[in-house]
N, C-alpha and C positions, 0 to 999 in steps of 0.2 A: 688892495689890488696886487701888490707885489707878493703877498702871501699866496694868493691864487696862482700866480705865475710860477712861484717856487714850487708849490705843490704839484702843479702840472708837469713842470720839468723833471721833478724826482719820480713821479709815477711814469712818465715817458721813458726815462732812462732805465728804470726797473723793467719795464716791458721789453725794451730793446736788449738788455742783457739777458733776460729770460729766453728770448727768441734765439739769441746767439749761442747760449749755452746748451740748448737742446741738441743732442747728438743724433745725427741721422742713423738709420738702421742699416745693417749690412747682412743680407741674406744671399749667399751664393747658391744659385740653383744650377745643378749639373744633371743633364738628362742624357742617358746613353741610349741611342736609338738602335733597335733591332728589328728584323723581319719576323713576325710571329709565325710565318709559314715555315721558316727555318730559323730557329732562335739563335743559332751559332752565327748566322749571317748579319753582320753589322750594316745598318741601313744608312747610306750616304746620299747626299744631295736632297735634303728635305728643305721645304719652305717653312719658316716659323713666323706666325704672326703673334704680336704681343699687344694686349690690351690692358689699359689701366682704367678702372671704373667704367667699362664698356666703351671707352674711347681708344681707337687704335693709336698706339705710340711708336711702333716699330714694325718693320718687316725685314726678315733676314733670310738669305739663302745660306743654309748650313752645308758646307762642302764635305765636311767629315761626318762621323757618326756620334760625336759628343757635342751637345749644345750647352753653352754656359751663359748664364745671365745673372747679373747682380741687381738685387732689389734694394733700393736706397730709400723708399718712402713708405709710409704707412698707408696702404691702399689695398684694393682688391684687383688682382692680376689674373688674367686668363691668357694662357699660352697655347696656341694652336699649332699642331704639327701636321703637315700635309706633304704628300708626294703623289704624283700622277700614278694612277692605277692602284692606289692604296686607299684604304678607309682612313679618313682624317680623324685625329683624336686630340682632345684638349685636357689641360689641367688647370686648376684654380689654386692660386696661392693668396691666402687672406692674411695680410699683415695689419689690418685696421686696429686690432686690439693689442698690438705690440706695445709694451709699456714705454712711456716717454724717457724714463731714466735708464733704460736698459742699453748697455754698450757692447754686450757680448756679440760676437760675430756667429752666424749659424751657416751650415751647409745643408742643403737639401739635395739628396742624391736619389736617383730613381732610373730604373730601366723601363723604357716604354717600347712596346712592340706594335708595329703597324702590320696589318695583313692586307692581302690583295682583295680588291673589290671584285666580287663574283656575281653582281646583280642581285644580291640578297636584300630585300626590303626590310627584313626583320631587324636590321641594325641601324635603322634611321634614328634611333634614340641617342646614338653617339653624337649627333649633331647638336643636341640640346644638353646632354648630361656629361659632365667631365668624367674621365676615367679615374682621376684622383684629385683629392683636395688636401691642401696643407694649410695649417693654422697655428696660431700661438696658443699653446696649451699653458694656462695660468698655473696649473698644479705642478707640472714638471718644469716650468720656466723655460720652455724651448719651442722652437717652431718645428712641427713634426707632421707626418702624413697621417691621414685618417685611414688606417688599415681596414677597418670594418666597412667603411664606404667602398673602398677599392675592391674588396673581396666580393661585395654585392654586385658591383659592375662587371666583374670578371665572370661571375655566375650568369648575369644577364647575357653577355656576349656568347658564352658557351651555349646556353639555351636557344638563342637566336640562330646560331649556326647549326645546331641539331635539327631545328624546325624546317630547314630548307626543304 
């Protein structure tokens, strides 16, 4: 009986130590908000909604034009940018496959332009589709933006605006 207790104690301690030694991730996300109608104009006063695995975890009113958020868990994040009179856009940051042993810090920087809503129904796809996706690239060993995906969304936005 004492062998079982000893074995259980050793296994329990090993599991506790393993849980304690796992490092949290650190991905600093920095989004510079602009007006797409006049890209030189910085867009201030946006509402930002943050979702983790489809569950809303935070809602922030961003007074300035730069939004900063630090991701500390392996999860799927959706960050929505809204401003009255403008078309909302969102991004996805996927850190689910971030390696357990990785301790390097990453910075994700991006410029995001919101444009005025002019009653165009062709842009409804932006409610469902993110304008950009970031993920952990196992080959390059870093978190990075999917530029091909972003390019395809930009083309869709241009075509939707031309169809007016």
